[in-house]
DOKOLLUM-730079 format. One line per 10 residues: number of its first residue (from 1); their letters; for each residue x, y, z of C-alpha. Coordinates in pm, 1 decimal. Each point is the difference from the previous one (the first is absolute). Last residue first. Layout:
BEGIN
NUM> a> X:Y:Z  ...
This chain:
BEGIN
445> wdyakplage> 3484.4:3313.6:1086.2  127.1:-296.4:-195.5  -16.9:-366.3:91.7  206.4:-319.3:10.7  310.5:170.1:-131.4  206.2:-218.4:-232.9  252.4:-220.2:178.7  346.2:137.0:67.4  290.1:-160.3:-181.7  8.5:-298.2:-229.9
435> qpqmyrnrlr> -305.1:-52.9:-210.9  -319.7:-193.7:46.1  -223.5:-30.3:-306.5  -347.9:-100.2:117.5  52.5:144.8:348.6  -169.3:337.7:-28.0  -241.1:-105.2:-272.3  -133.0:-286.3:209.2  -21.9:221.5:305.9  -199.6:256.1:-195.5
425> tqhnelpqev> -227.2:-270.3:-142.3  -67.5:-131.7:349.5  -55.4:347.5:142.1  -268.3:73.9:-256.6  -20.7:110.1:-362.5  -297.9:-103.6:-209.4  -144.0:347.3:-54.0  -365.6:-3.3:-107.1  -176.0:98.3:-320.5  -329.6:166.2:86.3
415> gdifvsvvgs> -318.1:-134.5:-161.6  -164.4:-80.3:332.5  308.0:-209.4:78.9  237.9:-78.2:-287.4  293.4:-239.7:30.9  276.7:-55.7:-253.5  257.9:-268.5:-87.8  -69.7:-252.6:275.6  196.6:-323.5:12.7  -20.6:-357.5:-119.0
405> tmelpdgdwi> 233.2:-271.8:131.7  -253.4:-118.2:257.0  -256.3:-80.9:-269.9  -357.4:107.7:69.8  46.3:336.2:-172.9  102.9:-172.5:-325.4  278.5:222.0:-128.5  128.1:359.1:3.7  -312.1:118.1:180.1  -216.1:310.9:-53.4
395> vldgargakl> -230.0:72.1:293.0  -335.8:174.1:4.0  -212.4:201.8:239.6  -222.4:245.2:-187.3  -289.3:-46.6:238.4  -299.5:-183.1:-143.9  -243.6:172.1:-234.8  61.4:-231.0:-294.8  130.5:-340.5:103.0  370.9:-30.4:69.9
385> sgfkdgmgia> -51.0:-188.2:324.6  54.5:38.6:373.9  -148.5:345.2:53.3  -328.0:185.8:62.0  -276.4:-254.0:-68.9  199.9:-263.7:184.7  -16.9:213.7:312.7  -160.4:-237.5:249.4  329.7:-115.5:148.9  -85.2:-348.2:-125.4
375> dapgstisai> -60.2:143.4:-348.6  337.2:175.1:1.3  162.6:-320.4:126.3  -139.2:-190.6:-298.6  55.3:275.2:-258.8  377.4:-2.9:41.0  182.8:-276.9:189.5  -246.7:-286.4:-59.5  -74.5:134.8:-349.2  358.1:-76.1:-102.5
365> akdwtlgsar> -37.1:-355.7:131.3  -333.8:-39.9:-177.7  159.1:75.1:-337.6  302.2:-221.3:65.9  -224.2:-289.9:98.9  -14.7:-70.0:369.2  119.1:-288.6:213.7  -114.6:-347.2:96.4  240.8:-290.4:49.0  -59.6:-357.7:-115.5
355> pvrtlgvlng> 306.6:5.6:-229.6  189.1:330.0:12.7  -42.7:213.0:-313.0  -291.6:199.4:144.6  225.4:71.8:297.5  217.3:223.4:-217.7  -288.6:242.1:-41.3  -26.7:16.0:378.6  372.4:73.4:12.4  -53.9:292.2:-236.0
345> ayqtahrpqd> -258.4:150.6:233.4  242.4:-32.7:290.0  278.6:169.1:-197.4  -232.0:278.0:-115.3  -100.0:75.1:358.5  358.5:9.7:128.1  7.8:380.3:-13.2  -265.1:-11.4:273.4  275.5:-72.9:253.4  -101.8:184.0:320.1
335> afaglsvrvg> -298.0:-219.3:87.1  -77.7:-216.7:-306.1  -357.1:-62.0:118.3  -119.4:-16.4:-358.9  -101.4:-219.2:-291.3  -350.2:-12.0:-142.5  -291.1:-239.1:36.6  -355.5:44.3:-117.8  -96.9:-360.9:77.3  -143.3:-192.1:-294.5
325> aasmrgvnsq> 112.2:-350.7:94.3  290.1:17.7:-245.8  120.2:317.5:172.8  -7.4:-169.6:339.8  194.0:-296.3:-134.7  261.1:218.7:-165.7  50.1:211.1:311.8  45.6:-303.3:227.2  219.9:-203.5:-235.8  315.9:92.2:191.9
315> taalhefdsp> -148.7:-189.0:292.7  -67.7:74.8:365.2  -232.9:-247.0:170.8  177.4:21.1:336.7  21.0:379.1:-8.0  -224.6:78.3:298.6  191.1:-252.1:210.2  341.6:150.5:-58.0  273.6:9.5:-263.5  -181.3:-246.7:-224.3
305> ldslpkaivp> 198.5:129.3:-301.8  -154.2:82.5:-338.4  -73.6:373.2:-13.4  46.4:49.0:-372.5  -203.8:319.3:-18.5  -149.9:173.9:304.6  -356.4:45.2:-108.7  -224.2:302.1:-28.0  -338.3:-170.3:-21.0  -328.4:138.1:-127.4
295> vraqalegav> -330.7:-105.4:157.2  -259.2:-104.6:-256.2  -176.3:-211.2:264.6  -25.6:-288.5:-246.2  363.6:39.7:-99.3  118.3:5.3:359.3  -210.3:-307.2:83.0  134.3:-190.8:-299.9  357.5:93.1:82.4  -25.3:-127.1:357.4
285> qwgetagviv> 291.4:-246.7:-9.4  187.0:213.1:-255.6  1.8:284.4:250.8  239.8:-182.1:229.0  263.7:273.6:-20.2  -276.3:261.2:-14.9  225.1:303.4:53.8  -256.9:279.3:-14.1  -374.2:-60.3:-30.2  -203.4:298.9:-118.2
275> lkllpfdakl> -344.1:51.0:153.6  -241.8:275.0:-90.6  -235.3:-24.1:297.9  -360.5:97.8:-69.6  -143.0:-330.6:126.1  131.1:34.5:357.1  -151.8:-295.2:184.6  11.7:-254.6:-283.9  295.5:176.8:-160.7  218.3:-89.3:297.2
265> alaaridaar> -11.5:-362.5:-114.6  254.6:78.2:-272.4  253.9:88.5:268.0  -62.4:-326.8:184.9  43.1:-191.1:-325.9  334.2:172.8:-57.2  107.1:-89.0:352.7  -87.1:-366.6:-55.9  195.7:-8.0:-327.4  321.7:124.0:156.2
255> earvylpqlg> 160.2:329.2:-93.9  -225.4:288.6:99.9  82.8:366.3:-29.6  -331.5:179.4:-29.1  -15.6:315.0:-211.3  -328.4:176.5:75.0  -108.2:222.7:-287.1  -142.4:346.6:83.6  -350.5:118.6:-85.7  -175.6:-325.7:84.2
245> nvvpvlaaad> -187.5:147.5:297.7  179.8:-235.8:241.2  337.4:120.0:-132.5  -90.2:369.1:-17.0  -95.8:-21.5:372.0  333.5:-157.4:94.9  186.3:328.5:43.7  -274.8:126.6:230.5  49.6:-295.3:234.8  375.6:53.9:6.2
235> frnlvtdgpr> -43.6:370.5:75.9  -260.0:-54.0:270.1  199.9:-252.5:198.8  -92.9:-362.0:-54.5  -122.0:-224.2:280.6  -350.1:137.4:57.4  -180.3:-111.6:317.7  -109.5:348.4:108.0  -216.7:55.2:-305.0  94.3:298.9:-214.8
225> eptatalrmd> -106.1:354.7:75.9  -121.2:186.5:-304.5  272.3:83.4:-250.2  182.4:308.1:-121.3  357.1:-93.1:94.4  61.3:-345.8:-143.5  -240.4:40.6:-290.2  199.7:299.9:-115.2  283.0:-246.0:-68.4  -70.3:-37.0:-369.5
215> aaavnpghrr> -142.9:-237.9:-256.4  -340.8:-89.4:140.2  -226.6:269.7:-141.2  -307.5:-99.1:208.1  -323.5:26.8:-196.9  -172.4:-305.4:149.0  1.9:122.6:360.6  282.7:107.8:226.8  -76.8:-260.2:265.1  -8.0:-261.6:-275.1
205> aldraealan> 358.6:79.2:-97.2  121.0:-44.7:357.2  -181.4:-333.4:25.9  162.3:-118.9:-321.0  341.0:101.2:134.2  -66.1:-185.0:324.9  -106.5:-310.6:-194.6  311.5:12.9:-219.1  219.5:23.9:308.0  -184.3:-282.6:175.2
195> rlvahaavrs> 40.5:-226.3:-302.1  371.6:72.0:-24.6  70.5:-39.3:371.5  -189.6:-330.7:13.3  184.6:-127.4:-306.3  336.4:93.1:147.5  -83.7:-150.5:339.5  -92.8:-336.7:-148.3  313.2:14.3:-214.0  189.1:-20.0:326.9
185> ggairggdeg> 266.1:175.7:205.4  -167.4:322.0:107.4  -91.8:208.6:-301.7  357.6:52.9:-118.1  87.6:-370.7:1.6  -326.1:-95.2:-169.4  51.5:258.4:-272.5  351.5:-125.7:-64.9  -110.5:-363.1:-13.6  -299.6:53.6:-224.3
175> levfqfarsq> -177.1:333.7:-31.7  159.0:338.4:-59.1  -212.3:297.0:-110.6  57.9:267.2:-264.1  -238.6:284.8:-84.5  -8.3:147.5:-349.7  41.8:326.5:-193.4  54.2:221.1:302.4  201.0:234.4:-221.7  -36.8:-4.0:-375.1
165> vvpdsdagld> 255.3:97.4:-264.5  271.2:86.9:250.1  340.8:62.6:-159.2  15.9:380.8:17.4  363.4:116.6:21.9  108.8:-99.5:-348.4  183.8:-283.9:-170.7  -308.3:-208.3:-76.8  -52.0:-320.9:195.8  -377.1:22.3:21.9
155> ivagqgafis> -171.1:-63.4:328.7  -301.7:-183.9:138.8  -26.5:35.0:376.3  -71.6:-250.0:274.6  -224.2:46.6:303.3  103.5:-173.5:317.9  191.1:-310.9:104.8  -306.8:-140.7:173.9  81.6:-306.9:210.6  110.4:253.1:261.0
145> ntaggivaar> 331.5:61.0:179.4  208.3:-85.4:-309.8  -170.3:-27.4:-337.0  240.4:77.4:-282.0  24.7:302.4:-224.6  -200.5:70.6:-315.0  62.2:123.1:-352.9  -196.8:-81.8:-315.7  239.2:64.2:-286.5  21.0:163.5:-340.6
135> tvgaarsiai> 277.6:48.8:-260.7  232.5:-299.4:38.2  222.4:-32.3:-308.9  328.9:-103.3:162.9  129.8:359.5:6.8  -315.8:92.1:192.0  82.2:-268.9:258.1  345.3:146.6:61.3  -138.1:354.9:23.9  -266.8:-110.2:248.5
125> pqaspniaas> 251.7:-207.4:200.9  211.1:320.5:24.1  -250.3:183.8:215.9  -45.6:350.4:-142.5  -379.2:-34.4:-36.7  -26.3:-63.8:375.8  -332.8:-150.5:100.6  -80.1:72.3:365.4  -330.5:188.7:-28.6  -138.9:-251.4:-251.4
115> ydlaagfpar> 23.1:-268.0:266.6  -321.6:99.8:176.0  -30.3:-179.0:335.6  -364.7:-12.0:110.9  -24.5:-381.1:-17.6  271.5:-39.8:261.9  25.9:273.7:260.3  155.7:42.4:346.5  345.5:-5.5:-160.2  279.3:-196.3:167.3
105> ssgtdnstdd> 57.1:-261.1:-271.2  -45.1:241.4:-286.9  157.6:-183.2:-294.2  109.3:74.3:-356.2  146.0:344.2:65.6  368.7:-92.0:-27.9  258.5:276.4:-37.0  70.2:35.1:373.3  9.1:-378.4:31.7  315.6:-23.1:-212.0
95> sevdvlgldt> 52.4:-356.2:-123.4  -279.5:36.3:-254.6  153.3:308.4:-163.3  -241.8:242.4:-167.7  -330.5:-157.1:98.3  -359.6:118.6:-31.2  26.2:103.2:-364.0  -56.6:-350.6:-130.8  -144.5:-220.8:274.9  -178.6:-238.5:-234.4
85> vavvigptvf> -349.5:-140.5:-40.0  -96.3:23.8:-367.5  261.7:65.0:-265.4  -91.1:139.4:-340.7  254.8:-30.1:-282.7  -36.0:273.2:-260.2  -192.3:-99.2:-310.6  208.9:-179.9:-258.7  217.0:80.2:-301.4  217.9:-285.5:-126.4
75> kggaditrmg> 261.8:95.9:-256.3  -71.3:-21.8:-372.7  208.7:304.6:-86.1  -175.0:208.3:263.7  -13.2:301.0:-230.6  -77.4:289.6:233.2  -213.6:280.8:-138.7  -51.2:349.7:136.7  -320.2:129.1:-154.4  31.7:244.5:-289.2
65> apvavgigas> -272.0:-158.3:-210.6  -229.1:-236.6:187.4  103.5:-368.7:-10.0  -260.3:-224.5:-161.5  -65.7:-333.4:173.7  11.6:-283.9:-251.5  52.5:-270.1:259.4  -62.9:59.4:368.6  -7.3:269.6:265.0  -206.8:314.7:32.2
55> vvkggsvivt> -24.3:315.3:209.5  190.5:-120.5:306.3  -10.3:277.7:255.8  243.0:261.5:136.2  -133.5:272.2:-228.3  96.8:-207.9:-300.7  128.5:-355.7:-33.4  -5.6:-189.6:-329.7  82.6:-370.1:-24.3  104.0:-168.0:-324.4
45> ggripasgdg> 27.0:-367.5:-89.9  232.4:-178.2:-240.3  -59.4:-334.9:165.7  -287.2:-5.5:247.8  63.0:-204.1:313.9  -273.0:-249.5:97.6  -292.9:103.1:219.5  8.1:-31.7:378.0  -103.4:359.0:66.6  352.6:141.4:-10.3
35> ivltantvav> -21.7:174.4:-338.0  337.1:-141.3:-106.2  142.1:158.2:-314.9  295.7:-149.2:-179.9  71.9:349.1:-122.3  42.6:167.2:-337.6  -129.6:327.9:143.9  5.0:182.4:331.8  -192.5:325.8:-25.1  52.0:283.9:245.0
25> sqalapaaal> -191.1:296.5:135.3  169.0:99.4:321.8  -139.1:49.9:348.1  160.2:293.6:175.6  289.4:-60.0:232.9  -22.1:22.4:378.1  303.0:192.1:125.7  318.3:-196.5:58.4  181.1:162.3:290.0  -144.5:-254.3:240.5
15> sllataalat> 220.9:-278.5:-131.0  317.5:209.4:-8.4  -63.6:122.5:352.6  -59.7:-354.5:125.9  321.5:-126.8:-158.2  200.4:284.0:153.1  -149.2:-68.0:342.5  83.0:-369.0:-22.2  358.6:78.3:-102.3  40.7:249.6:282.4
5> vrasm> -144.4:-247.9:252.5  247.6:-265.5:-110.7  296.1:242.4:-13.2  -73.5:102.9:358.5  -99.5:359.1:88.3
């Protein structure tokens, strides 16, 4: 067995050896407390977590006798960072195709793909992101042989073997240049494929009557005969039934303004759709329409280069302008680097100091990577803020979390304190103080 394979195996065994820990009752006091809902930080605040949930957070909160108490010493305490649209857990090493489950270019399915089955809780990008304060993520691969990438999963980044919070949480579809290329070489084809797919799913649901339970694949096997001119296979059609019935959000990646308008127009024929626009490089040009339609946006932050024709109107002020227009915009689409979320949010704060530029206030910037993505995912009532009843996900920082020089002191997920060690920290420790002679061992059996 090679040294590389041995090292990977040892790391995996160590990761899987950690049994799920029980939720702890803990109070963090004397904190610069950030609720995460866009409100200002609370100096001298206290947050209490019990049974895996936030019990209370604010000023003058009484700490129950005997509860473990952490004095934050004035440090920032925030909700865990929430990242929407990432491939966390689907990739171990990007350059090694055998460890990459982000695409299914030869699969006969698109919409039916369920990414929750491939998420690896031992993948090092999860541990690295957890150490950077990321506690929840919406995970999806990329569209390859179909404009539909499949059904994404919501996960937590806890150090245990059960990361999936909700499987089949949303459907993802590619429009724009990538969607047009996949569908046959044109946006015209992509829009025709999308509308036909939604129509076939609606027809399938109608054949089962008004009480169809639309969230599983039983529709694909226990169905009356479908018309002979159908394009979708049964499994893909069944997977889209929750979308047309409004039970599963449809994430639409669209960059240019015209593509965003085309996505919004779908509501006229499919009124139950729960649309979420992803990317939205030119979203500022249709901000009023997005706000009026109350469609949330998960934007790529600081995309400012006209790299192709669907990015011609790119500007760093995109997120700020959409927010000012009333769009429910949050940051996401970080692919495999969700740990950069705080950096991007901080840059948007910096934009407010640039003449004629539009950014976000500090309070809104924090919300854009905590409660904002949680709301866009449709689970803002479960996590994303330190409001009572939300998951006990909190992060203690050694400085302003939106400053690049700040780091994470502690991370709690569902009230469980998490390990912050990962292969990057182990390599750092191994080589921090080099000495003559043999190097320290890279791993232990």
